[in-house]
mmCIF file as Biopython writes it, N, C-alpha, C and O atoms, coordinates in Angstrom:
data_model
#
loop_
_atom_site.group_PDB
_atom_site.id
_atom_site.type_symbol
_atom_site.label_atom_id
_atom_site.label_alt_id
_atom_site.label_comp_id
_atom_site.label_asym_id
_atom_site.label_entity_id
_atom_site.label_seq_id
_atom_site.pdbx_PDB_ins_code
_atom_site.Cartn_x
_atom_site.Cartn_y
_atom_site.Cartn_z
_atom_site.occupancy
_atom_site.B_iso_or_equiv
_atom_site.auth_seq_id
_atom_site.auth_asym_id
_atom_site.pdbx_PDB_model_num
ATOM 1   N N  . MET A ? 1  ? -46.390 -110.049 -4.427  1.0 0.0 1  A 1 
ATOM 2   C CA . MET A ? 1  ? -46.004 -109.120 -5.328  1.0 0.0 1  A 1 
ATOM 3   C C  . MET A ? 1  ? -47.802 -108.161 -5.071  1.0 0.0 1  A 1 
ATOM 4   O O  . MET A ? 1  ? -48.637 -108.611 -5.855  1.0 0.0 1  A 1 
ATOM 5   N N  . PRO A ? 2  ? -48.210 -107.323 -4.388  1.0 0.0 2  A 1 
ATOM 6   C CA . PRO A ? 2  ? -49.665 -106.704 -4.096  1.0 0.0 2  A 1 
ATOM 7   C C  . PRO A ? 2  ? -49.568 -106.567 -5.560  1.0 0.0 2  A 1 
ATOM 8   O O  . PRO A ? 2  ? -48.655 -107.012 -6.255  1.0 0.0 2  A 1 
ATOM 9   N N  . THR A ? 3  ? -51.212 -105.515 -6.195  1.0 0.0 3  A 1 
ATOM 10  C CA . THR A ? 3  ? -51.419 -104.931 -7.397  1.0 0.0 3  A 1 
ATOM 11  C C  . THR A ? 3  ? -51.638 -103.507 -6.755  1.0 0.0 3  A 1 
ATOM 12  O O  . THR A ? 3  ? -52.161 -103.135 -5.705  1.0 0.0 3  A 1 
ATOM 13  N N  . LEU A ? 4  ? -51.071 -102.909 -7.731  1.0 0.0 4  A 1 
ATOM 14  C CA . LEU A ? 4  ? -50.600 -101.512 -7.689  1.0 0.0 4  A 1 
ATOM 15  C C  . LEU A ? 4  ? -52.131 -101.193 -7.882  1.0 0.0 4  A 1 
ATOM 16  O O  . LEU A ? 4  ? -52.359 -101.906 -8.860  1.0 0.0 4  A 1 
ATOM 17  N N  . ASN A ? 5  ? -53.391 -100.547 -7.562  1.0 0.0 5  A 1 
ATOM 18  C CA . ASN A ? 5  ? -54.133 -100.185 -7.743  1.0 0.0 5  A 1 
ATOM 19  C C  . ASN A ? 5  ? -54.802 -98.479  -7.617  1.0 0.0 5  A 1 
ATOM 20  O O  . ASN A ? 5  ? -55.616 -97.795  -8.237  1.0 0.0 5  A 1 
ATOM 21  N N  . THR A ? 6  ? -53.714 -98.290  -6.177  1.0 0.0 6  A 1 
ATOM 22  C CA . THR A ? 6  ? -54.074 -96.876  -5.951  1.0 0.0 6  A 1 
ATOM 23  C C  . THR A ? 6  ? -53.161 -95.365  -6.730  1.0 0.0 6  A 1 
ATOM 24  O O  . THR A ? 6  ? -52.598 -95.551  -7.809  1.0 0.0 6  A 1 
ATOM 25  N N  . ILE A ? 7  ? -53.133 -94.640  -6.389  1.0 0.0 7  A 1 
ATOM 26  C CA . ILE A ? 7  ? -52.258 -93.266  -6.872  1.0 0.0 7  A 1 
ATOM 27  C C  . ILE A ? 7  ? -51.083 -93.151  -5.250  1.0 0.0 7  A 1 
ATOM 28  O O  . ILE A ? 7  ? -50.096 -92.445  -5.045  1.0 0.0 7  A 1 
ATOM 29  N N  . THR A ? 8  ? -51.769 -94.172  -4.385  1.0 0.0 8  A 1 
ATOM 30  C CA . THR A ? 8  ? -50.705 -93.380  -3.624  1.0 0.0 8  A 1 
ATOM 31  C C  . THR A ? 8  ? -49.961 -95.189  -3.701  1.0 0.0 8  A 1 
ATOM 32  O O  . THR A ? 8  ? -48.745 -95.351  -3.593  1.0 0.0 8  A 1 
ATOM 33  N N  . ASP A ? 9  ? -50.639 -96.018  -3.838  1.0 0.0 9  A 1 
ATOM 34  C CA . ASP A ? 9  ? -49.467 -97.352  -4.068  1.0 0.0 9  A 1 
ATOM 35  C C  . ASP A ? 9  ? -48.517 -96.676  -5.608  1.0 0.0 9  A 1 
ATOM 36  O O  . ASP A ? 9  ? -47.329 -96.998  -5.574  1.0 0.0 9  A 1 
ATOM 37  N N  . LEU A ? 10 ? -48.608 -96.486  -5.887  1.0 0.0 10 A 1 
ATOM 38  C CA . LEU A ? 10 ? -47.854 -95.807  -7.054  1.0 0.0 10 A 1 
ATOM 39  C C  . LEU A ? 10 ? -47.113 -94.463  -6.152  1.0 0.0 10 A 1 
ATOM 40  O O  . LEU A ? 10 ? -45.997 -94.026  -6.431  1.0 0.0 10 A 1 
ATOM 41  N N  . HIS A ? 11 ? -47.661 -94.126  -5.446  1.0 0.0 11 A 1 
ATOM 42  C CA . HIS A ? 11 ? -47.024 -92.730  -5.309  1.0 0.0 11 A 1 
ATOM 43  C C  . HIS A ? 11 ? -45.375 -93.395  -3.927  1.0 0.0 11 A 1 
ATOM 44  O O  . HIS A ? 11 ? -44.241 -92.990  -3.670  1.0 0.0 11 A 1 
ATOM 45  N N  . ASN A ? 12 ? -46.254 -94.522  -3.470  1.0 0.0 12 A 1 
ATOM 46  C CA . ASN A ? 12 ? -44.932 -95.371  -2.856  1.0 0.0 12 A 1 
ATOM 47  C C  . ASN A ? 12 ? -43.877 -95.857  -3.217  1.0 0.0 12 A 1 
ATOM 48  O O  . ASN A ? 12 ? -42.712 -95.589  -2.923  1.0 0.0 12 A 1 
ATOM 49  N N  . LYS A ? 13 ? -44.674 -97.166  -4.393  1.0 0.0 13 A 1 
ATOM 50  C CA . LYS A ? 13 ? -43.634 -97.342  -5.382  1.0 0.0 13 A 1 
ATOM 51  C C  . LYS A ? 13 ? -42.429 -96.553  -5.651  1.0 0.0 13 A 1 
ATOM 52  O O  . LYS A ? 13 ? -41.278 -96.692  -5.237  1.0 0.0 13 A 1 
ATOM 53  N N  . LEU A ? 14 ? -42.991 -95.634  -6.492  1.0 0.0 14 A 1 
ATOM 54  C CA . LEU A ? 14 ? -42.178 -94.584  -7.546  1.0 0.0 14 A 1 
ATOM 55  C C  . LEU A ? 14 ? -40.636 -94.051  -6.342  1.0 0.0 14 A 1 
ATOM 56  O O  . LEU A ? 14 ? -39.459 -94.096  -6.700  1.0 0.0 14 A 1 
ATOM 57  N N  . GLU A ? 15 ? -41.200 -93.523  -4.740  1.0 0.0 15 A 1 
ATOM 58  C CA . GLU A ? 15 ? -40.417 -93.550  -3.998  1.0 0.0 15 A 1 
ATOM 59  C C  . GLU A ? 15 ? -39.420 -94.872  -3.424  1.0 0.0 15 A 1 
ATOM 60  O O  . GLU A ? 15 ? -38.197 -94.893  -3.566  1.0 0.0 15 A 1 
ATOM 61  N N  . GLN A ? 16 ? -40.026 -95.683  -2.922  1.0 0.0 16 A 1 
ATOM 62  C CA . GLN A ? 16 ? -38.404 -96.907  -2.913  1.0 0.0 16 A 1 
ATOM 63  C C  . GLN A ? 16 ? -38.248 -97.050  -4.568  1.0 0.0 16 A 1 
ATOM 64  O O  . GLN A ? 16 ? -37.615 -98.106  -4.582  1.0 0.0 16 A 1 
ATOM 65  N N  . LEU A ? 17 ? -38.356 -96.802  -5.533  1.0 0.0 17 A 1 
ATOM 66  C CA . LEU A ? 17 ? -37.521 -96.908  -6.821  1.0 0.0 17 A 1 
ATOM 67  C C  . LEU A ? 17 ? -36.705 -96.085  -6.619  1.0 0.0 17 A 1 
ATOM 68  O O  . LEU A ? 17 ? -35.524 -96.365  -6.412  1.0 0.0 17 A 1 
ATOM 69  N N  . GLU A ? 18 ? -37.398 -94.334  -6.648  1.0 0.0 18 A 1 
ATOM 70  C CA . GLU A ? 18 ? -35.960 -93.596  -6.652  1.0 0.0 18 A 1 
ATOM 71  C C  . GLU A ? 18 ? -34.915 -93.607  -5.505  1.0 0.0 18 A 1 
ATOM 72  O O  . GLU A ? 18 ? -33.784 -93.147  -5.663  1.0 0.0 18 A 1 
ATOM 73  N N  . GLN A ? 19 ? -35.367 -94.177  -4.291  1.0 0.0 19 A 1 
ATOM 74  C CA . GLN A ? 19 ? -34.450 -95.004  -3.138  1.0 0.0 19 A 1 
ATOM 75  C C  . GLN A ? 19 ? -33.019 -95.441  -3.525  1.0 0.0 19 A 1 
ATOM 76  O O  . GLN A ? 19 ? -31.865 -95.034  -3.392  1.0 0.0 19 A 1 
ATOM 77  N N  . GLN A ? 20 ? -33.720 -96.528  -4.099  1.0 0.0 20 A 1 
ATOM 78  C CA . GLN A ? 20 ? -33.316 -97.672  -4.932  1.0 0.0 20 A 1 
ATOM 79  C C  . GLN A ? 20 ? -32.236 -97.238  -5.717  1.0 0.0 20 A 1 
ATOM 80  O O  . GLN A ? 20 ? -31.183 -97.804  -5.425  1.0 0.0 20 A 1 
ATOM 81  N N  . ALA A ? 21 ? -32.178 -96.558  -6.461  1.0 0.0 21 A 1 
ATOM 82  C CA . ALA A ? 21 ? -31.626 -96.083  -7.668  1.0 0.0 21 A 1 
ATOM 83  C C  . ALA A ? 21 ? -30.739 -95.511  -7.138  1.0 0.0 21 A 1 
ATOM 84  O O  . ALA A ? 21 ? -29.614 -95.856  -7.498  1.0 0.0 21 A 1 
ATOM 85  N N  . HIS A ? 22 ? -30.866 -94.171  -5.846  1.0 0.0 22 A 1 
ATOM 86  C CA . HIS A ? 22 ? -29.825 -93.361  -5.127  1.0 0.0 22 A 1 
ATOM 87  C C  . HIS A ? 22 ? -29.213 -94.297  -4.860  1.0 0.0 22 A 1 
ATOM 88  O O  . HIS A ? 22 ? -28.122 -94.136  -5.407  1.0 0.0 22 A 1 
ATOM 89  N N  . GLU A ? 23 ? -29.227 -95.856  -3.981  1.0 0.0 23 A 1 
ATOM 90  C CA . GLU A ? 23 ? -28.515 -96.639  -3.466  1.0 0.0 23 A 1 
ATOM 91  C C  . GLU A ? 23 ? -26.888 -96.965  -4.325  1.0 0.0 23 A 1 
ATOM 92  O O  . GLU A ? 23 ? -25.717 -97.153  -3.994  1.0 0.0 23 A 1 
ATOM 93  N N  . VAL A ? 24 ? -27.937 -96.863  -5.959  1.0 0.0 24 A 1 
ATOM 94  C CA . VAL A ? 24 ? -27.160 -98.116  -6.083  1.0 0.0 24 A 1 
ATOM 95  C C  . VAL A ? 24 ? -26.218 -96.760  -6.863  1.0 0.0 24 A 1 
ATOM 96  O O  . VAL A ? 24 ? -25.127 -97.225  -7.192  1.0 0.0 24 A 1 
ATOM 97  N N  . ARG A ? 25 ? -26.310 -95.458  -7.192  1.0 0.0 25 A 1 
ATOM 98  C CA . ARG A ? 25 ? -25.635 -94.978  -7.427  1.0 0.0 25 A 1 
ATOM 99  C C  . ARG A ? 25 ? -24.612 -94.528  -6.597  1.0 0.0 25 A 1 
ATOM 100 O O  . ARG A ? 25 ? -23.676 -94.331  -7.371  1.0 0.0 25 A 1 
ATOM 101 N N  . ILE A ? 26 ? -24.178 -94.197  -5.248  1.0 0.0 26 A 1 
ATOM 102 C CA . ILE A ? 26 ? -24.411 -94.553  -4.116  1.0 0.0 26 A 1 
ATOM 103 C C  . ILE A ? 26 ? -22.463 -95.466  -4.115  1.0 0.0 26 A 1 
ATOM 104 O O  . ILE A ? 26 ? -21.309 -95.321  -3.712  1.0 0.0 26 A 1 
ATOM 105 N N  . ALA A ? 27 ? -23.229 -96.222  -4.769  1.0 0.0 27 A 1 
ATOM 106 C CA . ALA A ? 27 ? -22.328 -97.993  -4.369  1.0 0.0 27 A 1 
ATOM 107 C C  . ALA A ? 27 ? -21.530 -97.826  -5.803  1.0 0.0 27 A 1 
ATOM 108 O O  . ALA A ? 27 ? -20.356 -98.187  -5.722  1.0 0.0 27 A 1 
ATOM 109 N N  . ARG A ? 28 ? -21.937 -97.353  -7.091  1.0 0.0 28 A 1 
ATOM 110 C CA . ARG A ? 28 ? -21.611 -97.196  -8.176  1.0 0.0 28 A 1 
ATOM 111 C C  . ARG A ? 28 ? -20.143 -96.021  -7.942  1.0 0.0 28 A 1 
ATOM 112 O O  . ARG A ? 28 ? -19.046 -96.189  -8.476  1.0 0.0 28 A 1 
ATOM 113 N N  . ASP A ? 29 ? -20.452 -95.059  -7.172  1.0 0.0 29 A 1 
ATOM 114 C CA . ASP A ? 29 ? -19.768 -94.351  -6.990  1.0 0.0 29 A 1 
ATOM 115 C C  . ASP A ? 29 ? -18.591 -93.475  -6.145  1.0 0.0 29 A 1 
ATOM 116 O O  . ASP A ? 29 ? -17.932 -92.438  -6.215  1.0 0.0 29 A 1 
ATOM 117 N N  . SER A ? 30 ? -18.965 -95.448  -4.735  1.0 0.0 30 A 1 
ATOM 118 C CA . SER A ? 30 ? -17.765 -95.443  -4.270  1.0 0.0 30 A 1 
ATOM 119 C C  . SER A ? 30 ? -16.528 -96.329  -4.909  1.0 0.0 30 A 1 
ATOM 120 O O  . SER A ? 30 ? -15.301 -96.245  -4.859  1.0 0.0 30 A 1 
ATOM 121 N N  . ALA A ? 31 ? -17.623 -97.362  -5.635  1.0 0.0 31 A 1 
ATOM 122 C CA . ALA A ? 31 ? -16.555 -97.944  -6.508  1.0 0.0 31 A 1 
ATOM 123 C C  . ALA A ? 31 ? -15.850 -97.787  -7.303  1.0 0.0 31 A 1 
ATOM 124 O O  . ALA A ? 31 ? -14.936 -98.505  -7.709  1.0 0.0 31 A 1 
ATOM 125 N N  . ILE A ? 32 ? -16.264 -96.631  -7.680  1.0 0.0 32 A 1 
ATOM 126 C CA . ILE A ? 32 ? -15.205 -95.292  -9.020  1.0 0.0 32 A 1 
ATOM 127 C C  . ILE A ? 32 ? -14.054 -94.543  -7.757  1.0 0.0 32 A 1 
ATOM 128 O O  . ILE A ? 32 ? -12.845 -94.338  -7.873  1.0 0.0 32 A 1 
ATOM 129 N N  . CYS A ? 33 ? -14.790 -94.317  -6.813  1.0 0.0 33 A 1 
ATOM 130 C CA . CYS A ? 33 ? -13.442 -93.501  -5.599  1.0 0.0 33 A 1 
ATOM 131 C C  . CYS A ? 33 ? -12.560 -94.283  -5.802  1.0 0.0 33 A 1 
ATOM 132 O O  . CYS A ? 33 ? -11.683 -94.193  -6.661  1.0 0.0 33 A 1 
ATOM 133 N N  . GLU A ? 34 ? -12.807 -95.578  -4.600  1.0 0.0 34 A 1 
ATOM 134 C CA . GLU A ? 34 ? -12.222 -96.772  -5.143  1.0 0.0 34 A 1 
ATOM 135 C C  . GLU A ? 34 ? -10.806 -97.147  -5.735  1.0 0.0 34 A 1 
ATOM 136 O O  . GLU A ? 34 ? -9.739  -97.317  -5.147  1.0 0.0 34 A 1 
ATOM 137 N N  . ALA A ? 35 ? -11.173 -97.238  -7.305  1.0 0.0 35 A 1 
ATOM 138 C CA . ALA A ? 35 ? -11.084 -97.617  -8.584  1.0 0.0 35 A 1 
ATOM 139 C C  . ALA A ? 35 ? -8.960  -96.414  -8.362  1.0 0.0 35 A 1 
ATOM 140 O O  . ALA A ? 35 ? -7.743  -96.583  -8.440  1.0 0.0 35 A 1 
ATOM 141 N N  . VAL A ? 36 ? -10.101 -95.278  -8.056  1.0 0.0 36 A 1 
ATOM 142 C CA . VAL A ? 36 ? -9.664  -94.463  -9.208  1.0 0.0 36 A 1 
ATOM 143 C C  . VAL A ? 36 ? -8.232  -93.792  -8.009  1.0 0.0 36 A 1 
ATOM 144 O O  . VAL A ? 36 ? -7.464  -92.909  -8.391  1.0 0.0 36 A 1 
ATOM 145 N N  . SER A ? 37 ? -8.172  -94.201  -7.102  1.0 0.0 37 A 1 
ATOM 146 C CA . SER A ? 37 ? -7.713  -93.616  -5.374  1.0 0.0 37 A 1 
ATOM 147 C C  . SER A ? 37 ? -6.548  -94.499  -5.799  1.0 0.0 37 A 1 
ATOM 148 O O  . SER A ? 37 ? -5.552  -93.940  -6.259  1.0 0.0 37 A 1 
ATOM 149 N N  . ALA A ? 38 ? -6.575  -95.772  -5.696  1.0 0.0 38 A 1 
ATOM 150 C CA . ALA A ? 38 ? -5.875  -97.125  -5.835  1.0 0.0 38 A 1 
ATOM 151 C C  . ALA A ? 38 ? -4.994  -96.817  -6.820  1.0 0.0 38 A 1 
ATOM 152 O O  . ALA A ? 38 ? -3.791  -96.821  -6.560  1.0 0.0 38 A 1 
ATOM 153 N N  . GLN A ? 39 ? -5.486  -96.486  -8.179  1.0 0.0 39 A 1 
ATOM 154 C CA . GLN A ? 39 ? -5.240  -96.227  -9.413  1.0 0.0 39 A 1 
ATOM 155 C C  . GLN A ? 39 ? -4.842  -98.155  -9.129  1.0 0.0 39 A 1 
ATOM 156 O O  . GLN A ? 39 ? -4.809  -98.494  -7.946  1.0 0.0 39 A 1 
ATOM 157 N N  . THR A ? 40 ? -4.666  -98.879  -9.826  1.0 0.0 40 A 1 
ATOM 158 C CA . THR A ? 40 ? -4.639  -100.295 -9.700  1.0 0.0 40 A 1 
ATOM 159 C C  . THR A ? 40 ? -5.042  -100.932 -10.958 1.0 0.0 40 A 1 
ATOM 160 O O  . THR A ? 40 ? -5.986  -100.655 -11.698 1.0 0.0 40 A 1 
ATOM 161 N N  . ALA A ? 41 ? -4.259  -101.722 -11.043 1.0 0.0 41 A 1 
ATOM 162 C CA . ALA A ? 41 ? -5.542  -102.594 -12.336 1.0 0.0 41 A 1 
ATOM 163 C C  . ALA A ? 41 ? -6.343  -103.313 -12.092 1.0 0.0 41 A 1 
ATOM 164 O O  . ALA A ? 41 ? -7.376  -103.319 -12.762 1.0 0.0 41 A 1 
ATOM 165 N N  . SER A ? 42 ? -6.227  -103.848 -11.444 1.0 0.0 42 A 1 
ATOM 166 C CA . SER A ? 42 ? -7.436  -104.756 -10.575 1.0 0.0 42 A 1 
ATOM 167 C C  . SER A ? 42 ? -8.942  -103.221 -10.704 1.0 0.0 42 A 1 
ATOM 168 O O  . SER A ? 42 ? -9.859  -103.227 -11.525 1.0 0.0 42 A 1 
ATOM 169 N N  . GLN A ? 43 ? -8.787  -102.545 -10.031 1.0 0.0 43 A 1 
ATOM 170 C CA . GLN A ? 43 ? -9.882  -101.893 -9.571  1.0 0.0 43 A 1 
ATOM 171 C C  . GLN A ? 43 ? -9.970  -100.735 -11.022 1.0 0.0 43 A 1 
ATOM 172 O O  . GLN A ? 43 ? -11.051 -100.153 -11.110 1.0 0.0 43 A 1 
ATOM 173 N N  . TYR A ? 44 ? -9.339  -100.533 -11.676 1.0 0.0 44 A 1 
ATOM 174 C CA . TYR A ? 44 ? -10.022 -99.839  -12.990 1.0 0.0 44 A 1 
ATOM 175 C C  . TYR A ? 44 ? -10.864 -101.274 -13.458 1.0 0.0 44 A 1 
ATOM 176 O O  . TYR A ? 44 ? -11.957 -101.079 -13.992 1.0 0.0 44 A 1 
ATOM 177 N N  . ARG A ? 45 ? -10.382 -102.801 -13.275 1.0 0.0 45 A 1 
ATOM 178 C CA . ARG A ? 45 ? -11.169 -103.051 -14.312 1.0 0.0 45 A 1 
ATOM 179 C C  . ARG A ? 45 ? -12.702 -104.024 -14.033 1.0 0.0 45 A 1 
ATOM 180 O O  . ARG A ? 45 ? -13.512 -104.754 -14.604 1.0 0.0 45 A 1 
ATOM 181 N N  . ILE A ? 46 ? -12.433 -103.518 -12.970 1.0 0.0 46 A 1 
ATOM 182 C CA . ILE A ? 46 ? -14.133 -102.983 -11.872 1.0 0.0 46 A 1 
ATOM 183 C C  . ILE A ? 46 ? -14.530 -102.305 -12.057 1.0 0.0 46 A 1 
ATOM 184 O O  . ILE A ? 46 ? -15.702 -102.591 -12.299 1.0 0.0 46 A 1 
ATOM 185 N N  . ALA A ? 47 ? -14.226 -100.644 -12.205 1.0 0.0 47 A 1 
ATOM 186 C CA . ALA A ? 47 ? -14.518 -99.514  -12.989 1.0 0.0 47 A 1 
ATOM 187 C C  . ALA A ? 47 ? -15.160 -99.806  -14.857 1.0 0.0 47 A 1 
ATOM 188 O O  . ALA A ? 47 ? -16.341 -99.803  -15.207 1.0 0.0 47 A 1 
ATOM 189 N N  . LYS A ? 48 ? -14.264 -99.969  -15.509 1.0 0.0 48 A 1 
ATOM 190 C CA . LYS A ? 48 ? -14.452 -100.847 -16.633 1.0 0.0 48 A 1 
ATOM 191 C C  . LYS A ? 48 ? -15.732 -101.948 -16.172 1.0 0.0 48 A 1 
ATOM 192 O O  . LYS A ? 48 ? -16.572 -101.130 -16.551 1.0 0.0 48 A 1 
ATOM 193 N N  . THR A ? 49 ? -16.319 -102.743 -15.833 1.0 0.0 49 A 1 
ATOM 194 C CA . THR A ? 49 ? -16.950 -103.411 -15.532 1.0 0.0 49 A 1 
ATOM 195 C C  . THR A ? 49 ? -18.213 -103.312 -15.042 1.0 0.0 49 A 1 
ATOM 196 O O  . THR A ? 49 ? -19.173 -104.075 -15.141 1.0 0.0 49 A 1 
ATOM 197 N N  . LEU A ? 50 ? -18.035 -101.920 -14.322 1.0 0.0 50 A 1 
ATOM 198 C CA . LEU A ? 50 ? -19.069 -101.098 -13.711 1.0 0.0 50 A 1 
ATOM 199 C C  . LEU A ? 50 ? -19.681 -99.810  -15.064 1.0 0.0 50 A 1 
ATOM 200 O O  . LEU A ? 50 ? -20.521 -98.934  -14.859 1.0 0.0 50 A 1 
ATOM 201 N N  . GLY A ? 51 ? -18.816 -100.128 -16.626 1.0 0.0 51 A 1 
ATOM 202 C CA . GLY A ? 51 ? -19.109 -99.329  -17.369 1.0 0.0 51 A 1 
ATOM 203 C C  . GLY A ? 51 ? -18.731 -97.696  -17.417 1.0 0.0 51 A 1 
ATOM 204 O O  . GLY A ? 51 ? -19.152 -96.732  -18.057 1.0 0.0 51 A 1 
ATOM 205 N N  . ILE A ? 52 ? -17.939 -97.862  -16.626 1.0 0.0 52 A 1 
ATOM 206 C CA . ILE A ? 52 ? -16.631 -96.758  -16.794 1.0 0.0 52 A 1 
ATOM 207 C C  . ILE A ? 52 ? -16.311 -96.758  -17.835 1.0 0.0 52 A 1 
ATOM 208 O O  . ILE A ? 52 ? -16.632 -97.758  -18.476 1.0 0.0 52 A 1 
ATOM 209 N N  . SER A ? 53 ? -15.626 -95.809  -18.465 1.0 0.0 53 A 1 
ATOM 210 C CA . SER A ? 53 ? -15.031 -96.225  -19.751 1.0 0.0 53 A 1 
ATOM 211 C C  . SER A ? 53 ? -13.063 -95.591  -18.970 1.0 0.0 53 A 1 
ATOM 212 O O  . SER A ? 53 ? -13.073 -94.529  -18.348 1.0 0.0 53 A 1 
ATOM 213 N N  . THR A ? 54 ? -11.852 -96.247  -19.103 1.0 0.0 54 A 1 
ATOM 214 C CA . THR A ? 54 ? -11.160 -95.530  -19.517 1.0 0.0 54 A 1 
ATOM 215 C C  . THR A ? 54 ? -10.651 -93.949  -19.343 1.0 0.0 54 A 1 
ATOM 216 O O  . THR A ? 54 ? -9.888  -93.490  -18.494 1.0 0.0 54 A 1 
ATOM 217 N N  . ALA A ? 55 ? -11.343 -93.272  -20.449 1.0 0.0 55 A 1 
ATOM 218 C CA . ALA A ? 55 ? -10.582 -91.856  -20.478 1.0 0.0 55 A 1 
ATOM 219 C C  . ALA A ? 55 ? -11.653 -91.122  -19.600 1.0 0.0 55 A 1 
ATOM 220 O O  . ALA A ? 55 ? -11.601 -89.894  -19.534 1.0 0.0 55 A 1 
ATOM 221 N N  . ALA A ? 56 ? -12.897 -92.012  -18.731 1.0 0.0 56 A 1 
ATOM 222 C CA . ALA A ? 56 ? -13.174 -90.961  -17.911 1.0 0.0 56 A 1 
ATOM 223 C C  . ALA A ? 56 ? -13.086 -91.442  -16.538 1.0 0.0 56 A 1 
ATOM 224 O O  . ALA A ? 56 ? -13.835 -90.907  -15.721 1.0 0.0 56 A 1 
ATOM 225 N N  . ILE A ? 57 ? -11.711 -93.046  -15.856 1.0 0.0 57 A 1 
ATOM 226 C CA . ILE A ? 57 ? -11.137 -92.721  -14.914 1.0 0.0 57 A 1 
ATOM 227 C C  . ILE A ? 57 ? -10.241 -92.050  -15.133 1.0 0.0 57 A 1 
ATOM 228 O O  . ILE A ? 57 ? -9.863  -91.609  -14.048 1.0 0.0 57 A 1 
ATOM 229 N N  . ASN A ? 58 ? -9.384  -91.530  -16.244 1.0 0.0 58 A 1 
ATOM 230 C CA . ASN A ? 58 ? -8.248  -91.014  -16.692 1.0 0.0 58 A 1 
ATOM 231 C C  . ASN A ? 58 ? -8.404  -89.484  -16.160 1.0 0.0 58 A 1 
ATOM 232 O O  . ASN A ? 58 ? -7.585  -89.043  -15.354 1.0 0.0 58 A 1 
ATOM 233 N N  . LEU A ? 59 ? -9.673  -88.550  -16.719 1.0 0.0 59 A 1 
ATOM 234 C CA . LEU A ? 59 ? -9.841  -87.448  -16.645 1.0 0.0 59 A 1 
ATOM 235 C C  . LEU A ? 59 ? -10.303 -87.712  -14.645 1.0 0.0 59 A 1 
ATOM 236 O O  . LEU A ? 59 ? -9.231  -87.521  -14.070 1.0 0.0 59 A 1 
ATOM 237 N N  . ILE A ? 60 ? -10.717 -87.837  -14.240 1.0 0.0 60 A 1 
ATOM 238 C CA . ILE A ? 60 ? -11.102 -88.230  -12.670 1.0 0.0 60 A 1 
ATOM 239 C C  . ILE A ? 60 ? -9.681  -88.094  -12.229 1.0 0.0 60 A 1 
ATOM 240 O O  . ILE A ? 60 ? -9.524  -87.061  -11.578 1.0 0.0 60 A 1 
ATOM 241 N N  . VAL A ? 61 ? -8.653  -88.768  -12.367 1.0 0.0 61 A 1 
ATOM 242 C CA . VAL A ? 61 ? -7.480  -88.982  -12.077 1.0 0.0 61 A 1 
ATOM 243 C C  . VAL A ? 61 ? -6.996  -87.451  -11.988 1.0 0.0 61 A 1 
ATOM 244 O O  . VAL A ? 61 ? -6.839  -86.771  -10.974 1.0 0.0 61 A 1 
ATOM 245 N N  . LYS A ? 62 ? -6.873  -87.230  -12.846 1.0 0.0 62 A 1 
ATOM 246 C CA . LYS A ? 62 ? -6.285  -85.796  -13.355 1.0 0.0 62 A 1 
ATOM 247 C C  . LYS A ? 62 ? -6.580  -84.471  -12.888 1.0 0.0 62 A 1 
ATOM 248 O O  . LYS A ? 62 ? -5.723  -83.587  -12.888 1.0 0.0 62 A 1 
ATOM 249 N N  . LYS A ? 63 ? -7.966  -84.264  -12.421 1.0 0.0 63 A 1 
ATOM 250 C CA . LYS A ? 63 ? -8.905  -83.903  -11.675 1.0 0.0 63 A 1 
ATOM 251 C C  . LYS A ? 63 ? -8.073  -83.808  -10.265 1.0 0.0 63 A 1 
ATOM 252 O O  . LYS A ? 63 ? -7.482  -82.848  -9.771  1.0 0.0 63 A 1 
ATOM 253 N N  . GLN A ? 64 ? -8.290  -85.538  -9.661  1.0 0.0 64 A 1 
ATOM 254 C CA . GLN A ? 64 ? -7.897  -85.368  -8.386  1.0 0.0 64 A 1 
ATOM 255 C C  . GLN A ? 64 ? -6.528  -84.886  -8.391  1.0 0.0 64 A 1 
ATOM 256 O O  . GLN A ? 64 ? -6.386  -84.320  -7.308  1.0 0.0 64 A 1 
ATOM 257 N N  . ARG A ? 65 ? -5.776  -84.839  -8.851  1.0 0.0 65 A 1 
ATOM 258 C CA . ARG A ? 65 ? -3.706  -85.005  -8.978  1.0 0.0 65 A 1 
ATOM 259 C C  . ARG A ? 65 ? -4.175  -83.373  -8.592  1.0 0.0 65 A 1 
ATOM 260 O O  . ARG A ? 65 ? -4.040  -82.926  -7.453  1.0 0.0 65 A 1 
ATOM 261 N N  . ALA A ? 66 ? -4.768  -82.540  -9.780  1.0 0.0 66 A 1 
ATOM 262 C CA . ALA A ? 66 ? -5.222  -81.517  -9.834  1.0 0.0 66 A 1 
ATOM 263 C C  . ALA A ? 66 ? -4.942  -80.332  -8.401  1.0 0.0 66 A 1 
ATOM 264 O O  . ALA A ? 66 ? -4.286  -79.336  -8.096  1.0 0.0 66 A 1 
ATOM 265 N N  . ASP A ? 67 ? -6.212  -81.524  -7.728  1.0 0.0 67 A 1 
ATOM 266 C CA . ASP A ? 67 ? -6.664  -80.899  -6.785  1.0 0.0 67 A 1 
ATOM 267 C C  . ASP A ? 67 ? -5.968  -80.750  -5.167  1.0 0.0 67 A 1 
ATOM 268 O O  . ASP A ? 67 ? -6.421  -80.421  -4.070  1.0 0.0 67 A 1 
ATOM 269 N N  . LYS A ? 68 ? -4.393  -81.256  -5.772  1.0 0.0 68 A 1 
ATOM 270 C CA . LYS A ? 68 ? -3.802  -82.147  -4.877  1.0 0.0 68 A 1 
ATOM 271 C C  . LYS A ? 68 ? -2.853  -80.329  -3.950  1.0 0.0 68 A 1 
ATOM 272 O O  . LYS A ? 68 ? -2.223  -79.542  -4.656  1.0 0.0 68 A 1 
ATOM 273 N N  . PRO A ? 69 ? -2.921  -80.242  -3.334  1.0 0.0 69 A 1 
ATOM 274 C CA . PRO A ? 69 ? -1.717  -79.742  -2.556  1.0 0.0 69 A 1 
ATOM 275 C C  . PRO A ? 69 ? -0.264  -79.948  -3.109  1.0 0.0 69 A 1 
ATOM 276 O O  . PRO A ? 69 ? 0.704   -79.538  -2.469  1.0 0.0 69 A 1 
#
């Protein structure tokens, strides 16, 4: 890995890390949406593995149900 000696290198590395963090958040949110929409025990376990509490999942489910026409 190259040594980060310049401000430009540091800036580029920061942008790369921010992009990676954004991609991780998208993947996490996608997994949560799948777990909530299907509402199966195995998908709830996926959300739990991602560190999402059952209470948070239940709040999302309630909100989705309230938003349905």
